[in-house]
VOGU-3710 file (C-alpha; in Angstrom, 3 decimals, decimal comma):
1> xxxxxxxxxx> 0,103/-0,426/0,031  1,331/3,311/-0,848  1,400/5,934/1,686  0,981/8,888/-0,114  -1,099/10,687/2,346  0,934/9,958/5,408  1,341/13,503/5,434  -2,345/14,223/6,304  -1,844/13,176/9,927  0,333/16,032/10,363
11> xxxxxxxxxx> -1,587/18,495/8,357  -4,212/19,311/11,514  -0,840/21,973/12,687  -1,804/23,644/9,302  -4,746/25,625/8,480  -5,484/24,372/5,266  -6,139/27,654/3,315  -6,629/28,891/0,023  -3,916/31,318/-1,424  -4,722/32,083/-4,786
21> xxxxxxxxxx> -4,696/36,127/-4,452  -1,306/37,307/-4,071  -0,422/38,435/-0,579  0,084/42,333/0,096  2,613/43,424/-1,518  3,845/40,535/-3,585  5,180/40,834/-6,812  2,966/38,598/-9,367  4,739/36,225/-11,835  2,454/34,430/-14,804
31> xxxxxxxxxx> -0,400/35,145/-16,906  -1,630/38,461/-16,026  1,182/38,919/-13,674  4,129/41,851/-13,583  6,215/39,319/-14,945  6,104/36,363/-16,926  9,404/34,524/-16,015  10,212/33,954/-12,305  13,683/34,416/-13,069  12,742/38,015/-14,180
41> xxxxxxxxxx> 11,107/38,569/-11,044  13,776/37,635/-9,089  16,172/39,700/-11,017  13,867/43,042/-10,267  14,443/42,483/-6,739  17,469/44,584/-4,579  19,578/42,475/-3,301  20,796/45,523/-0,925  17,649/46,482/0,539  17,205/45,044/4,100
51> xxxxxxxxxx> 13,034/45,062/3,703  11,500/41,911/3,015  10,428/41,234/-0,303  7,901/38,495/-1,820  6,989/36,985/-5,121  3,327/35,217/-6,013  3,404/32,627/-8,530  0,153/31,881/-10,431  -0,917/28,835/-11,406  1,094/27,122/-14,724
61> xxxxxxxxxx> 4,204/25,382/-15,679  7,572/27,494/-15,879  10,268/26,123/-17,878  13,284/27,653/-16,918  16,399/27,330/-14,738  15,967/29,814/-11,800  18,986/31,150/-9,545  18,477/33,597/-6,392  21,582/35,341/-5,294  22,854/36,058/-2,240
71> xxxxxxxxxx> 20,763/39,143/-0,995  20,223/41,027/2,548  16,335/40,659/3,083  14,109/37,775/3,792  12,751/36,317/0,419  9,393/34,590/0,413  7,672/32,989/-2,860  4,694/31,625/-2,933  2,709/29,445/-5,098  -1,245/29,576/-5,922
81> xxxxxxxxxx> -2,932/26,759/-4,090  -6,439/25,852/-2,947  -4,514/24,405/0,065  -1,687/25,795/2,013  -1,258/22,506/4,295  0,393/20,516/2,130  1,961/19,641/-1,655  -1,167/17,695/-2,797  -2,817/20,651/-4,217  0,122/22,405/-5,739
91> xxxxxxxxxx> -0,312/23,786/-9,468  3,057/25,595/-9,624  5,371/23,882/-11,586  9,506/24,995/-12,408  10,487/22,799/-14,630  14,093/22,317/-16,376  16,028/19,299/-17,868  20,099/19,620/-17,183  22,660/17,283/-16,091  26,420/16,425/-16,081
101> xxxxxxxxxx> 25,641/14,441/-19,256  23,976/16,760/-20,939  26,738/19,325/-20,662  26,659/21,380/-17,604  29,918/22,607/-16,164  28,878/21,450/-12,411  26,649/19,264/-10,516  25,406/22,350/-9,234  24,922/24,166/-12,320  22,312/21,410/-13,440
111> xxxxxxxxxx> 19,790/22,811/-10,729  16,352/23,777/-11,580  16,412/26,441/-8,912  19,757/27,508/-7,524  18,990/29,088/-4,107  22,182/31,278/-2,661  20,027/33,242/-0,115  19,498/33,367/3,411  16,348/33,875/4,896  13,809/32,339/2,329
121> xxxxxxxxxx> 10,992/30,568/2,181  9,210/28,628/-0,230  5,372/27,699/-0,246  3,632/25,331/-2,240  6,106/24,910/-5,367  6,764/22,233/-7,455  10,700/21,973/-8,490  11,717/19,586/-10,812  14,607/18,370/-12,875  13,067/16,170/-15,941
131> xxxxxxxxxx> 16,281/14,954/-17,240  15,729/11,193/-15,647  17,794/8,346/-15,275  21,750/8,238/-16,265  23,494/11,222/-14,859  23,441/13,626/-11,940  20,063/16,544/-12,066  19,313/18,363/-9,574  16,191/19,755/-8,697  17,022/22,220/-5,621
141> xxxxxxxxxx> 20,474/23,585/-5,182  19,920/24,763/-1,434  22,850/26,947/-0,697  22,663/29,083/2,481  21,276/29,403/5,809  17,935/29,545/7,508  16,355/28,562/4,087  12,483/27,117/4,387  10,364/24,392/2,120  7,055/24,174/2,690
151> xxxxxxxxxx> 4,281/21,953/0,838  7,118/21,702/-1,786  7,308/19,156/-4,146  10,915/17,839/-5,194  10,945/16,075/-8,396  14,370/13,984/-10,141  15,821/10,833/-10,309  19,745/11,228/-8,844  20,996/14,034/-6,637  17,452/15,664/-6,843
161> xxxxxxxxxx> 17,808/17,645/-3,486  21,543/18,863/-2,706  21,318/20,608/1,101  24,891/22,089/0,972  25,393/24,493/3,513  23,226/26,416/6,586  20,525/25,608/8,398  17,575/24,308/6,199  14,163/22,791/6,763  11,774/20,950/4,639
171> xxxxxxxxxx> 8,197/20,387/5,982  5,135/18,576/4,504  7,398/18,325/1,454  7,154/15,695/-1,562  10,966/14,455/-1,963  10,973/11,907/-5,431  14,461/10,174/-6,440  16,159/6,847/-6,620  20,141/7,693/-6,500  21,623/9,278/-3,410
181> xxxxxxxxxx> 18,475/12,001/-4,189  18,843/13,788/-0,600  22,815/14,553/-0,514  25,365/17,403/0,161  28,195/17,992/2,672  27,664/21,082/5,277  24,052/21,809/5,740  22,021/20,757/8,596  18,880/19,802/7,062  15,276/18,906/8,939
191> xxxxxxxxxx> 12,886/17,074/7,259  9,578/16,878/9,096  6,398/15,542/8,001  7,424/14,730/4,585  6,491/12,296/1,968  9,924/10,137/0,412  9,209/8,525/-2,838  11,301/5,954/-4,633  10,852/5,708/-8,398  13,545/2,651/-8,806
201> xxxxxxxxxx> 15,402/0,300/-6,617  19,333/-0,401/-6,140  20,364/3,180/-4,600  20,276/4,953/-1,294  18,199/7,642/-0,358  20,643/10,003/1,470  24,459/10,838/0,377  25,651/12,751/3,288  29,031/13,895/2,667  30,027/15,718/5,916
211> xxxxxxxxxx> 33,602/16,543/5,408  35,241/16,208/9,209  34,383/15,179/12,557  33,681/18,816/13,457  31,524/19,626/10,502  28,048/20,452/11,837  26,271/18,622/8,903  23,358/16,770/10,229  20,102/15,009/7,992  17,450/14,324/10,303
221> xxxxxxxxxx> 14,406/12,810/8,553  11,549/13,050/11,256  8,109/11,969/11,379  7,854/11,640/7,490  7,010/8,174/5,339  9,265/6,395/2,564  7,549/4,167/-0,384  7,573/3,670/-3,708  5,623/6,246/-6,534  2,842/4,975/-8,162
231> xxxxxxxxxx> 4,761/3,700/-11,265  7,866/2,386/-9,362  10,050/-0,415/-10,406  11,720/-0,844/-6,917  10,559/-4,099/-4,962  11,238/-4,965/-1,459  14,691/-4,768/-0,146  15,743/-2,898/-2,823  16,464/0,726/-1,387  18,668/1,861/1,546
241> xxxxxxxxxx> 18,258/4,829/3,928  21,609/5,998/3,029  25,440/5,470/2,282  28,467/7,748/3,366  29,353/9,852/0,763  32,298/10,770/2,985  33,491/8,559/6,119  32,161/11,278/8,315  28,511/11,233/7,075  25,514/12,232/9,531
251> xxxxxxxxxx> 21,695/10,874/8,984  19,225/9,837/10,843  15,593/8,697/10,486  13,235/9,006/13,184  9,713/8,071/14,000  9,408/7,265/10,297  6,805/5,084/8,317  9,402/2,601/6,122  7,840/0,480/3,589  9,361/-3,007/2,918
261> xxxxxxxxxx> 11,732/-1,478/-0,304  14,020/-0,657/2,754  16,694/-3,165/3,022  16,953/-5,216/6,130  20,398/-3,578/6,550  19,002/-0,046/6,585  22,609/1,469/5,144  25,044/0,359/2,677  28,302/0,917/2,254  29,800/3,471/-0,312
271> xxxxxxxxxx> 31,319/1,173/-2,430  33,218/-2,140/-1,891  36,464/-0,660/-2,588  35,815/2,383/-0,317  33,313/1,647/2,112  33,655/4,646/4,078  31,808/3,605/7,097  34,421/3,965/9,887  33,259/7,164/11,220  29,626/7,174/10,370
281> xxxxxxxxxx> 26,615/8,540/12,380  23,897/6,789/10,815  20,879/6,764/13,451  17,422/5,506/13,908  14,847/5,728/16,250  10,928/4,797/16,461  10,706/3,999/12,814  7,695/1,471/11,738  6,680/-0,353/9,061  7,673/-3,639/7,429
291> xxxxxxxxxx> 11,130/-1,177/6,362  11,888/-0,579/9,840  12,545/-4,464/10,961  15,664/-6,457/10,344  19,437/-6,657/11,271  20,784/-3,596/10,758  24,303/-2,829/9,445  27,223/-3,302/11,785  28,109/0,802/11,601  24,648/1,954/12,219
301> xxxxxxxxxx> 23,130/2,690/15,755  19,755/2,905/17,461  18,990/5,600/19,532  17,349/5,382/22,708  15,280/9,140/22,391  14,113/10,759/19,340  16,241/13,975/18,214  14,859/17,337/18,989  14,515/20,163/16,630  16,214/22,518/18,843
311> xxxxxxxxxx> 19,318/20,172/18,793  19,648/19,863/15,716  18,476/23,614/14,613  19,682/25,596/17,745  17,144/26,779/20,337  16,354/29,878/18,232  15,207/27,805/15,181  11,206/29,297/15,707  12,861/32,552/14,871  13,049/31,748/11,198
321> xxxxxxx> 11,064/28,143/11,117  7,329/28,586/10,065  6,542/25,928/12,869  2,865/25,605/11,859  4,545/22,972/9,174  5,927/20,945/11,942  4,441/17,582/13,199
//
């Protein structure tokens, strides 16, 4: 049974309302809006002003690559939706097809959205790299701190989400891929009440590349669900929670429903020639579902209690996180 609506158990934390008109002061994008492309709207914003700015994107598919540069002020980007509590009613799609194999200069450069700005929030927008199988192809490259994504859909195959630097939150989101599709080196990423969906077996969900024992990077998947997409070819036991891009990789799945696609070992080596397991921190706590059982890899750990968001993101997390989306 697919668990696409597992998120509904947490939706009561967010008042499910419509956002079909632009919030006060927001610049509009789309048919009838001020700008026809998202990048043009981004380029119109001051990067030096300290006054908060916002965009409202009307329903539609925007076939473009979007780069948000570093900026001084907070930025919020809203998508048109009839249900703000979830990704399930999203009708704003940003799509781009690029990969290392198709000629991109770097993995980051394949990103459909490349967000280099601190203090940003995205609501109810789907971000898709449509390249597909065969090479690294990022949907979202997140390169700064205090970034929040709420009711956002991230779609790709390999390297869907690059959580690279700073403190980041993904809540009530959908994240799809097949190979190392939540990855990065230095970010602290808290993924909460989200649906993680696997389109093919044989790979790992996470590939954390924490560079040293002092690096702050930590990926925590909290009160979420892991299952297949509706058209997935993944079968029982063919997917791993993570593998270590570096020997200091640090990832925790807690209070999460794991379907039977998860291998009984839970975690795997980076490769047979380069295991990268000596100093990893691969943790689980309170997971349920068929994929939560089995003899786990010897380099993984069962925690005695769940990690708290304040421990991971710091006691001031509520100053920048939209806590109404947390489970």
